[in-house]
N, C-alpha and C positions, 0 to 999 in steps of 0.2 A: 647558414650555408658555408660561412668561412671556416667552420670547424670540421666540415665533412671532406672526405677525400674525393678527388675527381673520379669519374666513371670512365673506364677504358674498355671498349669492346674488343674481344679477342675472337677471331674467326675460328670456325670449327671445320675439321675434316669429317668425312663420313666413312664408316667401316662396318662391314657385316661381321657379326659374331653369331655363328650358327644361323638361324633363320631370321635374325633381327638386325635392323640397321641402327647404328648408333651415331650420334654427333659428339665429337670429342676434341679436346685440345690438350696438348702435353703439359704435364705439371710444371716443367721448367719455364714455360712461357707465362702461365698464370702466376707462378710464384715470383718471377722477375718483375711482373707488373705490380704485384702486391708489395714485395719487399724492397725492390730497388727503385721503381718509379713512384712508390708510395701512393698507389692508386687502388681503386677497387675494380677487379676484373669482372666483366660481364660477358659470358659466352654468347656468341652470335651463331645460332644454328644455320646450317646450309639449306635454308628453305626459301629458295629464290622467289617463288611466286606467292608465298603464304605469309609474308611479313611486310608491314608497311615500313620500308627501309628509311624513308624520309623522316617518319615520326621517330624511329629508333635513333637515327643519327642526330636528331635535334636534341636528344637527351644525353648524348655522349660528349666527353671532354677529350677523348683520344681514341685511336684504334690501333691495334697491333695485328699485323698479318703474319702468321706463324710459318715456320718451316713444316715440311711434311715428307713422308716417304713417297707420296704420289707425285706425278708429273703433270704438267699442263697438257691438255689434249693438243697434239701437234697441229691439227687443222686450224687451231686458233691463231697460229702464227705462220700459216701458209704451207705446211707440209701435209702430205696425204695420209701417211700411216704411222702408227705408233711402233716403237721398237719392241721386238719380241721380249716378253718377260717384264715389260714396264707396266706400272700400275697408274692409271689415271683416276681422278675423282671428279666425275662430271657434275655432281651436285655442288661441290665446292667451286668449280669453275663458273657455274651458272649463278652462284650467289655472290662470290667475292669479286670477280672481274668487273661486273657492272657498277660495283660500289666505289671503286677506287677514285674515279674522277669526281664522283659525288663528294667523297670525303675531302679531297684536295680542294675542290671548288668552294666547299663550305667553310674552309679555314679550320678544319679539325686536325689537330696534330696526328701524324701518321708515322709509325715505325714498321718497316717491312723486313722480314728476315727470311733468307734462303728461298723457299718456294714463293713467299710473298714478294721478295725482290724480283724474282723472275716474272711473277704475275704483273707487277707494275711495269716492267719493261715491255711485256706483250701488250698491255693496255695502251701504252703510248706509242705503239706501232713498231716496236723492236722485235727482233728474232732471237732464237736461242741455238747454241750448240747443244745437240742432244747427247753427245758423248765427248766431253772436253778432252779426255785422255787420248782420244783417237785423232785429235786435230794437230797437225804438224806445227811445232813451235810452242805448243802449250804443254804445261805440266799436268801430271795426274793429280787432280784436286780431291780425289776420294780418300776417305778414311780407311784404315786397315780394320776390317770388321772382325778379324780374328783377335784383335787386341782388346784389353779391358776398356770399358767406356771412358774412363778418365784419360786413357792414352789417346783414344779416338778424338776426344774433344780438347786435347792439349794444344797449345800454340805450336803450329807446325810450319807456318810460312810468314814471310815478311810482306807487308804492303806499304805502298808509298801513298801518303795522303796528299791530295791536291791542294795547292795554296789557295787561300781566299774562300774556301768553302765552309760548310757546317762542321765537318770533322776537324779542320784546322782550328776553328774557333773553340770548340769544346775541349780540345786537347791542348789549348794554349800554344799552338804553333809546333807541336811535335809531329814531324812529317813522316817518321818511320814507326810502324807499329808491328807487333806480332799477334797473329790471330790463328784460330783453328781453320781447318779446311775440310768440309764434310759435304761435298756435292759432286755429282756426276755431270750435271748440265750447267750452262752458264750463258752469259750474254754474248751473242754473236754480233748483232747490229743493235746499237743503242737507240732507244726510242726517241721520238721528237720531243724537244723541250726538257730533256733530262741533262743534268750536269754531272760529269764524272767527279766523284768525291775521293776515290781511292782505286789503285790498280795493284795487282800482284806483280811480282818480279818478271813474270812471263808476258805481262801486258794485259792480262784478262781483267775486265772491269770487276771490282770487288764491292764498290759502293757508288750510289748516285743519289742525287736529290732532284726535285722538280724546280726548275729555274723560276717559274712564276708563282710558286705556292705561296699562299697567304700566311701559313703557319709552318711550324717545324714539320718537315717531310723528308724522311731519310730511309733509304733502302740499302741493306747490307747483305752480302752473300754468305758471310760467316755467321756464327752463332754466339752473339754476345749475351744471350740469356743463360748460358751455361756457367754456373757458379759465379754469377756476376760480382758478388762482393769481393771475391778473391782477385779480380782483374781490374786494375785501374781504368784501362781503356774501355772495357765493357761497362763498367760502372758509370763512367762519364757519359756514355751514350744514353743509358737509362735515366741518369740524373737530368740530362737535357730534355729528354722526352717527358719525364715527369713534370719538370718546370713548365714546359709548354702546355701540358694538360691542365696544370693549375691556373695558368693564364687564361686558358679557354674557359675553365670553370668560373673564373672571376667575371668574364664577359657574360656568361649565363646568369650569374648572380645580379649583375647590373641591369640586365634586361628584366628580370623578375622584379627587382626593386623599382 
């Protein structure tokens, strides 16, 4: 067991391709788990009622909640209707949202990115701005989709890291960081039991942790999975996540022994 890599579950989106439904996760996420966290990614399909989730989670050493082009269904955080032209993934909502507290309560390391960040906030009772760029006092956090993808994912904003949190620890006290910004929605009201880990210059929450979590639990609004080896801050996040997964793996090994 000591020579094997930890197993990290990566949640899946669902998407129709012609008449067929697919379960999929972006390459950049599974690649970051494999290369930067140095773990083995296991895709978790969005089959809410057809998987024994407790059994699956018992085999995992970590979980990554990915970003997505889809949005969380608004009724799940108290709003009536979706925005025109928005895309929701009901199967992902039904699968991923009920898992979050199970993961945290079981002491399984958890890293949540973009949509995953928003999912965690909603699960803990928070709400979302549906269009951040239309909120007075907040910046436009969307990428320029007419630009090359490397430009879209380049560091475009500064964030302030909160003292005393996970991010301060893994960056050894560096409280200003540069990150990308590729999102339309964002935290309006922070969920209960969540601790702010970083904010943008306009005050928008960019990262949080779960105050009473038993293991590494971090949610970020930006995309640290993008070319992780080239960015020290992004790499530090995946290093810390991978280390936590190896610690969980060791706990599993001790139980087996």
